[in-house]
VOBAMAR-46670 format. One record per atom (N, C-alpha, C): residue in three letters; x, y, z. Coordinates in pm, whole numbers, padded with zeros to 5 digits, always signed. Layout:
# VOBAMAR-46670
ALAXYZ/...
This chain:
# VOBAMAR-46670
UNK+06003-07422+02719/UNK+05965-07330+02825/UNK+06058-07340+02945/UNK+06132-07452+02962/UNK+06228-07464+03071/UNK+06333-07355+03060/UNK+06379-07328+02936/UNK+06479-07223+02918/UNK+06426-07089+02964/UNK+06300-07062+02935/UNK+06242-06935+02975/UNK+06235-06923+03127/UNK+06200-07033+03195/UNK+06192-07030+03340/UNK+06330-07011+03401/UNK+06432-07075+03341/UNK+06568-07058+03391/UNK+06614-06915+03372/UNK+06582-06857+03259/UNK+06620-06719+03232/UNK+06552-06623+03329/UNK+06432-06658+03369/UNK+06361-06572+03462/UNK+06438-06561+03593/UNK+06498-06671+03636/UNK+06577-06668+03759/UNK+06712-06601+03737/UNK+06765-06612+03612/UNK+06899-06559+03584/UNK+06900-06408+03568/UNK+06801-06354+03497/UNK+06803-06211+03471/UNK+06664-06148+03471/UNK+06566-06217+03527/UNK+06434-06160+03532/UNK+06364-06158+03398/UNK+06399-06249+03308/UNK+06341-06253+03174/UNK+06253-06375+03159/UNK+06135-06360+03101/UNK+06049-06474+03073/UNK+05988-06457+02936/UNK+05957-06571+02871/UNK+05898-06572+02738/UNK+05780-06667+02740/UNK+05662-06617+02703/UNK+05543-06701+02705/UNK+05461-06674+02580/UNK+05385-06775+02532/UNK+05296-06750+02417/UNK+05192-06644+02452/UNK+05161-06559+02354/UNK+05062-06452+02375/UNK+04924-06499+02339/UNK+04881-06612+02395/UNK+04748-06664+02363/UNK+04648-06636+02473/UNK+04696-06601+02593/UNK+04603-06568+02702/UNK+04549-06428+02681/UNK+04427-06400+02726/UNK+04372-06265+02710/UNK+04459-06162+02780/UNK+04483-06050+02715/UNK+04558-05941+02775/UNK+04464-05852+02854/UNK+04517-05744+02910/UNK+04433-05653+02987/UNK+04322-05600+02899/UNK+04198-05616+02945/UNK+04086-05564+02870/UNK+04032-05660+02766/UNK+04089-05782+02752/UNK+04041-05876+02652/UNK+03954-05982+02717/UNK+03850-06022+02648/UNK+03761-06126+02697/UNK+03822-06262+02667/UNK+03802-06363+02753/UNK+03854-06497+02726/UNK+03779-06561+02612/UNK+03841-06660+02542/UNK+03772-06732+02436/UNK+03646-06798+02489/UNK+03551-06823+02400/UNK+03425-06883+02439/UNK+03449-07020+02503/UNK+03388-07043+02616/UNK+03402-07170+02686/UNK+03516-07172+02786/UNK+03604-07068+02783/UNK+03717-07066+02875/UNK+03675-07003+03007/UNK+03747-07037+03112/UNK+03717-06981+03242/UNK+03758-06834+03246/UNK+03680-06752+03310/UNK+03713-06609+03318/UNK+03837-06591+03403/UNK+03931-06500+03364/UNK+04055-06482+03439/UNK+04036-06398+03564/UNK+03916-06357+03596/UNK+03894-06272+03712/UNK+03827-06144+03667/UNK+03799-06054+03757/UNK+03731-05929+03721/UNK+03813-05852+03619/UNK+03745-05803+03516/UNK+03812-05725+03413/UNK+03834-05583+03464/UNK+03956-05531+03445/UNK+03986-05397+03490/UNK+03923-05294+03396/UNK+03883-05184+03452/UNK+03831-05077+03369/UNK+03940-05025+03280/UNK+03908-04988+03154/UNK+04011-04947+03059/UNK+04098-04833+03110/UNK+04041-04725+03166/UNK+04124-04616+03212/UNK+04184-04541+03094/UNK+04278-04455+03123/UNK+04339-04374+03018/UNK+04491-04384+03018/UNK+04548-04489+03081/UNK+04693-04501+03086/UNK+04747-04538+02948/UNK+04843-04462+02895/UNK+04897-04494+02763/UNK+04970-04629+02759/UNK+05033-04670+02872/UNK+05105-04796+02871/UNK+05012-04914+02846/UNK+04892-04910+02906/UNK+04796-05019+02887/UNK+04751-05025+02742/UNK+04719-04910+02686/UNK+04675-04906+02546/UNK+04788-04948+02453/UNK+04911-04906+02484/UNK+05024-04941+02399/UNK+05049-05091+02398/UNK+05037-05155+02514/UNK+05057-05300+02519/UNK+04951-05372+02437/UNK+04825-05326+02447/UNK+04719-05387+02366/UNK+04745-05367+02219/UNK+04793-05249+02181/UNK+04826-05222+02041/UNK+04936-05314+01991/UNK+05039-05333+02072/UNK+05152-05418+02032/UNK+05106-05561+02008/UNK+05024-05614+02098/UNK+04979-05752+02086/UNK+04886-05769+01966/UNK+04797-05672+01945/UNK+04704-05682+01832/UNK+04778-05665+01701/UNK+04877-05575+01697/UNK+04956-05556+01575/UNK+05033-05682+01539/UNK+05089-05748+01639/UNK+05162-05872+01613/UNK+05067-05982+01566/UNK+04946-05988+01623/UNK+04849-06090+01581/UNK+04806-06066+01436/UNK+04786-05940+01398/UNK+04749-05908+01259/UNK+04861-05949+01165/UNK+04984-05920+01202/UNK+05097-05953+01116/UNK+05109-06103+01096/UNK+05080-06182+01198/UNK+05096-06327+01188/UNK+04977-06396+01122/UNK+04866-06325+01105/UNK+04744-06387+01051/UNK+04751-06401+00899/UNK+04684-06500+00841/UNK+04677-06513+00695/UNK+04599-06397+00633/UNK+04628-06369+00507/UNK+04564-06256+00439/UNK+04424-06297+00394/UNK+04328-06281+00484/UNK+04190-06318+00452/UNK+04096-06210+00502/UNK+03965-06235+00497/UNK+03867-06134+00535/UNK+03880-06095+00682/UNK+03907-06194+00770/UNK+03919-06161+00912/UNK+04037-06068+00937/UNK+04150-06096+00869/UNK+04266-06009+00887/UNK+04237-05868+00837/UNK+04170-05856+00724/UNK+04142-05723+00670/UNK+04049-05645+00763/UNK+03952-05714+00822/UNK+03864-05646+00918/UNK+03942-05607+01043/UNK+04032-05695+01087/UNK+04114-05663+01204/UNK+04206-05545+01175/UNK+04255-05535+01052/UNK+04341-05423+01014/UNK+04266-05291+01023/UNK+04139-05291+00983/UNK+04058-05170+00991/UNK+04045-05124+01136/UNK+04017-05218+01225/UNK+04000-05183+01366/UNK+04132-05142+01429/UNK+04241-05206+01386/UNK+04371-05169+01438/UNK+04409-05028+01393/UNK+04375-04993+01269/UNK+04400-04856+01221/UNK+04323-04755+01306/UNK+04199-04788+01340/UNK+04121-04700+01427/UNK+04189-04686+01563/UNK+04242-04798+01614/UNK+04310-04794+01743/UNK+04433-04704+01737/UNK+04509-04714+01629/UNK+04628-04630+01613/UNK+04589-04483+01609/UNK+04481-04451+01538/UNK+04437-04312+01529/UNK+04397-04259+01666/UNK+04323-04340+01743/UNK+04285-04299+01879/UNK+04409-04278+01966/UNK+04508-04367+01953/UNK+04628-04357+02037/UNK+04705-04229+02005/UNK+04721-04199+01876/UNK+04793-04078+01837/UNK+04723-03952+01884/UNK+04591-03961+01901/UNK+04513-03847+01951/UNK+04499-03849+02103/UNK+04572-03940+02169/UNK+04571-03952+02316/UNK+04437-03997+02371/UNK+04355-04064+02288/UNK+04230-04123+02336/UNK+04259-04270+02370/UNK+04323-04292+02484/UNK+04380-04422+02516/UNK+04273-04528+02544/UNK+04163-04491+02607/UNK+04057-04588+02631/UNK+03995-04637+02501/UNK+03974-04545+02406/UNK+03921-04584+02275/UNK+04023-04670+02199/UNK+04151-04636+02212/UNK+04255-04715+02145/UNK+04257-04857+02200/UNK+04245-04871+02332/UNK+04242-05004+02394/UNK+04123-05085+02345/UNK+04007-05020+02336/UNK+03885-05089+02294/UNK+03899-05142+02151/UNK+03947-05058+02060/UNK+03962-05099+01921/UNK+04071-05205+01904/UNK+04178-05195+01981/UNK+04284-05296+01975/UNK+04231-05431+02023/UNK+04148-05428+02126/UNK+04086-05552+02175/UNK+03997-05615+02068/UNK+03923-05531+01994/UNK+03837-05583+01888/UNK+03920-05651+01779/UNK+04032-05589+01742/UNK+04119-05648+01640/UNK+04172-05783+01688/UNK+04215-05789+01814/UNK+04266-05914+01871/UNK+04159-06022+01869/UNK+04039-05988+01910/UNK+03931-06086+01920/UNK+03896-06147+01785/UNK+03915-06072+01677/UNK+03886-06125+01544/UNK+03985-06234+01503/UNK+04102-06233+01559/UNK+04207-06327+01518/UNK+04236-06429+01628/UNK+04298-06385+01737/UNK+04325-06469+01854/UNK+04365-06610+01816/UNK+04480-06627+01751/UNK+04520-06759+01702/UNK+04537-06860+01815/UNK+04482-06982+01800/UNK+04485-07080+01908/UNK+04607-07171+01908/UNK+04684-07177+01795/UNK+04793-07274+01788/UNK+04909-07235+01879/UNK+04988-07333+01928/UNK+05099-07302+02018/UNK+05212-07230+01945/UNK+05291-07156+02021/UNK+05406-07086+01965/UNK+05530-07174+01970/UNK+05623-07143+01881/UNK+05753-07209+01880/UNK+05858-07100+01868/UNK+05946-07091+01969/UNK+06045-06985+01966/UNK+06177-07039+02018/UNK+06286-06963+01994/UNK+06418-07003+02042/UNK+06471-06894+02134/UNK+06554-06935+02229/UNK+06620-06842+02320/UNK+06770-06866+02309/UNK+06843-06761+02274/UNK+06989-06771+02261/UNK+07053-06690+02373/UNK+07145-06749+02447/UNK+07209-06683+02560/UNK+07357-06665+02531/UNK+07404-06540+02539/UNK+07546-06510+02522/UNK+07603-06480+02660/UNK+07674-06580+02722/UNK+07726-06564+02858/UNK+07834-06457+02864/UNK+07919-06452+02763/UNK+08033-06359+02768/UNK+07988-06214+02768/UNK+07894-06183+02681/UNK+07849-06044+02671/UNK+07740-06011+02772/UNK+07688-06112+02840/UNK+07585-06087+02938/UNK+07453-06045+02877/UNK+07425-06094+02756/UNK+07301-06058+02689/UNK+07220-06183+02656/UNK+07092-06164+02638/UNK+07001-06269+02595/UNK+06925-06221+02472/UNK+06924-06302+02368/UNK+06849-06270+02247/UNK+06734-06368+02233/UNK+06612-06317+02223/UNK+06493-06400+02203/UNK+06450-06379+02058/UNK+06441-06490+01984/UNK+06398-06485+01844/UNK+06275-06571+01828/UNK+06170-06514+01772/UNK+06045-06587+01749/UNK+06048-06646+01608/UNK+06048-06780+01599/UNK+06065-06847+01471/UNK+05934-06870+01397/UNK+05831-06916+01465/UNK+05705-06945+01397/UNK+05590-06950+01496/UNK+05468-06949+01442/UNK+05349-06953+01527/UNK+05300-06814+01562/UNK+05200-06805+01649/UNK+05144-06676+01690/UNK+05243-06599+01777/UNK+05213-06475+01809/UNK+05308-06391+01884/UNK+05342-06447+02022/UNK+05460-06408+02071/UNK+05501-06441+02208/UNK+05528-06310+02281/UNK+05514-06314+02412/UNK+05540-06198+02495/UNK+05669-06219+02573/UNK+05760-06123+02563/UNK+05887-06126+02636/UNK+05877-06024+02749/UNK+05914-06067+02871/UNK+05908-05978+02987/UNK+06042-05976+03056/UNK+06091-05857+03088/UNK+06215-05841+03163/UNK+06203-05718+03252/UNK+06232-05737+03379/UNK+06225-05627+03476/UNK+06089-05556+03469/UNK+05981-05636+03454/UNK+05843-05586+03455/UNK+05806-05505+03331/UNK+05891-05506+03230/UNK+05857-05445+03102/UNK+05831-05557+03001/UNK+05740-05537+02908/UNK+05703-05642+02813/UNK+05724-05596+02670/UNK+05744-05695+02583/UNK+05754-05671+02440/UNK+05690-05789+02368/UNK+05608-05763+02268/UNK+05542-05867+02191/UNK+05619-05888+02061/UNK+05653-06015+02033/UNK+05728-06049+01912/UNK+05641-06130+01818/UNK+05634-06090+01692/UNK+05571-06168+01587/UNK+05676-06257+01522/UNK+05631-06343+01432/UNK+05720-06435+01362/UNK+05834-06360+01294/UNK+05958-06407+01316/UNK+06074-06347+01253/UNK+06135-06232+01329/UNK+06072-06186+01436/UNK+06125-06074+01512/UNK+06206-06123+01631/UNK+06296-06036+01681/UNK+06379-06071+01795/UNK+06403-05948+01881/UNK+06447-05973+02003/UNK+06483-05864+02093/UNK+06604-05908+02174/UNK+06694-05814+02201/UNK+06816-05843+02277/UNK+06812-05767+02409/UNK+06838-05839+02519/UNK+06829-05780+02652/UNK+06962-05794+02724/UNK+07014-05685+02778/UNK+07136-05688+02858/UNK+07101-05729+03000/UNK+07185-05815+03060/UNK+07158-05863+03195/UNK+07142-05748+03293/UNK+07033-05754+03374/UNK+07010-05653+03475/UNK+06946-05526+03425/UNK+06904-05523+03297/UNK+06842-05403+03242/UNK+06701-05434+03194/UNK+06625-05331+03169/UNK+06491-05349+03115/UNK+06499-05365+02965/UNK+06387-05403+02904/UNK+06381-05413+02759/UNK+06405-05276+02696/UNK+06478-05271+02585/UNK+06503-05141+02521/UNK+06374-05079+02469/UNK+06370-04947+02470/UNK+06254-04877+02418/UNK+06243-04901+02268/UNK+06120-04913+02215/UNK+06105-04931+02070/UNK+06151-04807+01995/UNK+06189-04821+01868/UNK+06230-04704+01791/UNK+06114-04608+01771/UNK+06147-04484+01739/UNK+06044-04385+01713/UNK+05972-04412+01582/UNK+05850-04364+01570/UNK+05773-04382+01446/UNK+05837-04299+01335/UNK+05844-04354+01213/UNK+05906-04279+01102/UNK+05827-04152+01069/UNK+05899-04052+01024/UNK+05838-03929+00974/UNK+05829-03938+00822/UNK+05709-03926+00768/UNK+05690-03938+00624/UNK+05738-03812+00554/UNK+05803-03831+00437/UNK+05861-03719+00364/UNK+05779-03683+00240/UNK+05760-03780+00153/UNK+05683-03752+00030/UNK+05611-03878-00015/UNK+05500-03862-00086/UNK+05436-03736-00124/UNK+05367-03669-00006/UNK+05333-03541-00026/UNK+05259-03469+00077/UNK+05121-03532+00095/UNK+05063-03510+00212/UNK+04931-03566+00238/UNK+04829-03513+00137/UNK+04743-03602+00088/UNK+04637-03573-00009/UNK+04692-03527-00144/UNK+04814-03572-00177/UNK+04870-03540-00309/UNK+04790-03611-00418/UNK+04782-03549-00535/UNK+04710-03608-00649/UNK+04805-03623-00765/UNK+04813-03745-00821/UNK+04901-03775-00932/UNK+04817-03804-01056/UNK+04850-03738-01165/UNK+04786-03765-01294/UNK+04889-03835-01381/UNK+04864-03961-01412/UNK+04965-04046-01476/UNK+04908-04113-01600/UNK+04999-04147-01690/UNK+04958-04222-01809/UNK+04937-04368-01773/UNK+04827-04427-01818/UNK+04803-04570-01788/UNK+04909-04659-01853/UNK+04950-04759-01777/UNK+05037-04865-01829/UNK+04980-04997-01783/UNK+05017-05104-01849/UNK+04968-05237-01813/UNK+04815-05238-01808/UNK+04755-05189-01916/UNK+04609-05180-01919/UNK+04563-05048-01861/UNK+04495-05053-01747/UNK+04444-04932-01684/UNK+04521-04895-01558/UNK+04633-04962-01530/UNK+04709-04936-01408/UNK+04800-04816-01426/UNK+04829-04749-01313/UNK+04906-04625-01315/UNK+05036-04641-01237/UNK+05141-04581-01287/UNK+05273-04585-01224/UNK+05360-04479-01290/UNK+05468-04429-01228/UNK+05518-04469-01095/UNK+05484-04365-00989/UNK+05478-04411-00864/UNK+05466-04324-00748/UNK+05569-04372-00647/UNK+05650-04280-00594/UNK+05753-04316-00498/UNK+05721-04258-00362/UNK+05723-04343-00260/UNK+05703-04302-00122/UNK+05838-04288-00054/UNK+05854-04188+00030/UNK+05981-04166+00099/UNK+05955-04123+00243/UNK+06053-04152+00331/UNK+06040-04119+00473/UNK+06178-04096+00531/UNK+06183-04036+00650/UNK+06310-04008+00717/UNK+06361-04134+00787/UNK+06492-04142+00802/UNK+06551-04257+00872/UNK+06519-04250+01020/UNK+06518-04367+01085/UNK+06492-04378+01228/UNK+06615-04440+01293/UNK+06666-04378+01397/UNK+06785-04428+01466/UNK+06763-04571+01516/UNK+06855-04661+01480/UNK+06848-04800+01524/UNK+06772-04891+01432/UNK+06694-04836+01340/UNK+06613-04919+01249/UNK+06699-04972+01134/UNK+06679-05100+01101/UNK+06750-05160+00988/UNK+06657-05190+00872/UNK+06526-05183+00895/UNK+06431-05202+00785/UNK+06301-05129+00817/UNK+06222-05110+00713/UNK+06097-05036+00726/UNK+05986-05115+00657/UNK+05874-05131+00726/UNK+05759-05201+00669/UNK+05658-05097+00619/UNK+05632-05101+00489/UNK+05543-05003+00426/UNK+05411-05072+00393/UNK+05302-05005+00421/UNK+05170-05059+00389/UNK+05089-04953+00316/UNK+05031-04993+00201/UNK+04946-04906+00121/UNK+04810-04974+00108/UNK+04703-04903+00148/UNK+04569-04959+00151/UNK+04478-04874+00063/UNK+04402-04939-00025/UNK+04306-04869-00112/UNK+04186-04825-00031/UNK+04147-04701-00045/UNK+04027-04650+00020/UNK+03910-04640-00076/UNK+03937-04647-00206/UNK+03832-04640-00307/UNK+03893-04630-00444/UNK+03859-04722-00533/UNK+03911-04720-00669/UNK+03797-04692-00766/UNK+03833-04641-00884/UNK+03730-04597-00979/UNK+03660-04712-01050/UNK+03727-04824-01069/UNK+03667-04936-01143/UNK+03714-05067-01083/UNK+03622-05164-01075/UNK+03656-05297-01027/UNK+03669-05301-00876/UNK+03705-05419-00827/UNK+03721-05440-00683/UNK+03849-05374-00634/UNK+03847-05327-00510/UNK+03966-05265-00452/UNK+04077-05369-00440/UNK+04200-05334-00477/UNK+04310-05429-00464/UNK+04342-05458-00318/UNK+04404-05571-00293/UNK+04446-05606-00157/UNK+04553-05507-00112/UNK+04569-05490+00020/UNK+04674-05401+00068/UNK+04810-05439+00011/UNK+04890-05339-00023/UNK+05024-05360-00077/UNK+05123-05341+00036/UNK+05208-05439+00059/UNK+05305-05431+00167/UNK+05445-05461+00113/UNK+05544-05399+00174/UNK+05682-05424+00135/UNK+05773-05396+00254/UNK+05886-05466+00259/UNK+05988-05443+00360/UNK+06110-05385+00289/UNK+06153-05269+00332/UNK+06259-05197+00264/UNK+06373-05166+00360/UNK+06498-05181+00312/UNK+06612-05135+00389/UNK+06638-04988+00361/UNK+06601-04943+00240/UNK+06618-04803+00204/UNK+06506-04718+00263/UNK+06512-04587+00239/UNK+06413-04495+00294/UNK+06315-04448+00187/UNK+06297-04529+00084/UNK+06196-04498-00015/UNK+06155-04625-00088/UNK+06039-04619-00152/UNK+05986-04736-00224/UNK+05900-04687-00339/UNK+05929-04737-00460/UNK+05846-04708-00577/UNK+05738-04813-00587/UNK+05613-04769-00582/UNK+05501-04861-00577/UNK+05484-04936-00708/UNK+05427-05057-00703/UNK+05390-05128-00827/UNK+05272-05056-00891/UNK+05239-05088-01019/UNK+05124-05024-01084/UNK+04995-05049-01006/UNK+04915-04942-00993/UNK+04790-04949-00916/UNK+04677-04886-00998/UNK+04553-04927-00974/UNK+04439-04865-01044/UNK+04414-04724-00990/UNK+04348-04642-01072/UNK+04312-04507-01028/UNK+04224-04515-00904/UNK+04244-04423-00812/UNK+04165-04423-00690/UNK+04239-04353-00578/UNK+04188-04369-00456/UNK+04245-04305-00337/UNK+04309-04412-00248/UNK+04423-04377-00187/UNK+04500-04471-00106/UNK+04551-04400+00021/UNK+04577-04483+00124/UNK+04645-04433+00243/UNK+04769-04519+00266/UNK+04872-04461+00333/UNK+04995-04537+00355/UNK+05059-04501+00488/UNK+05126-04600+00546/UNK+05201-04582+00671/UNK+05333-04658+00661/UNK+05426-04623+00748/UNK+05556-04689+00755/UNK+05586-04722+00901/UNK+05636-04843+00926/UNK+05677-04887+01059/UNK+05826-04919+01058/UNK+05899-04868+01155/UNK+06043-04895+01165/UNK+06066-05021+01248/UNK+06165-05101+01207/UNK+06198-05225+01278/UNK+06347-05225+01311/UNK+06378-05250+01437/UNK+06516-05255+01484/UNK+06544-05392+01545/UNK+06658-05455+01511/UNK+06690-05584+01574/UNK+06716-05572+01724/UNK+06751-05455+01772/UNK+06778-05434+01914/UNK+06654-05388+01990/UNK+06569-05310+01923/UNK+06460-05243+01994/UNK+06320-05293+01958/UNK+06306-05371+01852/UNK+06175-05418+01810/UNK+06111-05325+01709/UNK+05977-05318+01712/UNK+05900-05242+01614/UNK+05850-05111+01673/UNK+05846-05009+01588/UNK+05791-04881+01629/UNK+05639-04881+01611/UNK+05575-04778+01660/UNK+05438-04751+01621/UNK+05438-04712+01473/UNK+05330-04737+01402/UNK+05324-04690+01263/UNK+05332-04537+01257/UNK+05381-04489+01145/UNK+05384-04345+01123/UNK+05242-04289+01117/UNK+05230-04160+01117/UNK+05101-04099+01090/UNK+05058-04137+00948/UNK+04929-04146+00927/UNK+04876-04188+00797/UNK+04874-04069+00700/UNK+04919-04097+00578/UNK+04904-03999+00470/UNK+04820-04063+00359/UNK+04763-03978+00275/UNK+04678-04025+00166/UNK+04724-03964+00034/UNK+04697-04035-00075/UNK+04722-03980-00208/UNK+04618-04034-00304/UNK+04606-03970-00418/UNK+04509-04009-00519/UNK+04578-04027-00654/UNK+04538-04131-00726/UNK+04589-04157-00861/UNK+04477-04133-00961/UNK+04507-04059-01068/UNK+04409-04030-01173/UNK+04475-04056-01308/UNK+04397-04112-01401/UNK+04449-04140-01535/UNK+04453-04011-01617/UNK+04562-03993-01690/UNK+04575-03878-01778/UNK+04479-03893-01894/UNK+04399-03790-01920/UNK+04300-03799-02027/UNK+04367-03800-02162/UNK+04308-03875-02255/UNK+04362-03885-02390/UNK+04307-03772-02475/UNK+04393-03714-02557/UNK+04353-03606-02647/UNK+04324-03664-02784/UNK+04206-03638-02836/UNK+04163-03694-02964/UNK+04162-03584-03069/UNK+04239-03603-03177/UNK+04245-03509-03288/UNK+04167-03565-03407/UNK+04079-03484-03464/UNK+03998-03527-03577/UNK+04030-03439-03697/UNK+04060-03500-03808/UNK+04094-03425-03929/UNK+03965-03380-03998/UNK+03956-03247-04020/UNK+03844-03191-04095/UNK+03898-03127-04223/UNK+03812-03069-04299/UNK+03850-03019-04430/UNK+03961-02916-04424/UNK+03952-02821-04330/UNK+04050-02711-04325/UNK+04164-02737-04226/UNK+04174-02857-04175/UNK+04286-02887-04083/UNK+04244-02984-03977/UNK+04318-02979-03861/UNK+04294-03068-03749/UNK+04212-02999-03642/UNK+04123-03074-03581/UNK+04039-03019-03474/UNK+04050-03109-03352/UNK+04068-03045-03237/UNK+04080-03122-03114/UNK+03942-03156-03059/
């Protein structure tokens, strides 16, 4: 943390663990209250900061029941934000954060390039950290980094990807493979300026038989991904752009698709020929 304090004096940059309650978040049980809680309001910046912190907390959490419940609430928050319902987005983002709120300390590195006048903050492990420069903030999850030029604010995050195919509510009728699983389905999206990779998430909304599979996630450098075999049912998917210079974008708008098994045709031989 000494490096972070020194950087604060050098270029107005500070790095701190994101374990303290953010705007609109309640303190952990037994902790002292941080002061009067501000009314949510409708400012998009406040809701966006809560979304960023909750999204980073979800990403860093283990894949268990709490994370899946937090993902549901975070999806609701994203939907409210895209519809400009910022107070509702803040409320749902706070709920997602409260389900996780990891208590362990963060471990991060700060790299300073004196010649180029830039500072790169890379988060190596632990829960999210918050980077602040010139009164602008960015939340980093494990493995993410941000580069700041001396005397400037943090770069704006990249734009959300535009989904290309399949069209929303597309229905695929496929031959079963690997038992009752269906394939292939390819997802595609437009490139985002500055992005070097894309995080794709596919979530089952309802399958025809058995328990719903866990969310399918992948990190792609290309602008498309062929899904692994999946059971028949309904799914939703989003894509998030990631830039080493700008950080993470908001997720794309959600699209849905349905998988259905191709029916088998049965031919029965009768006396005068074949009958379907």
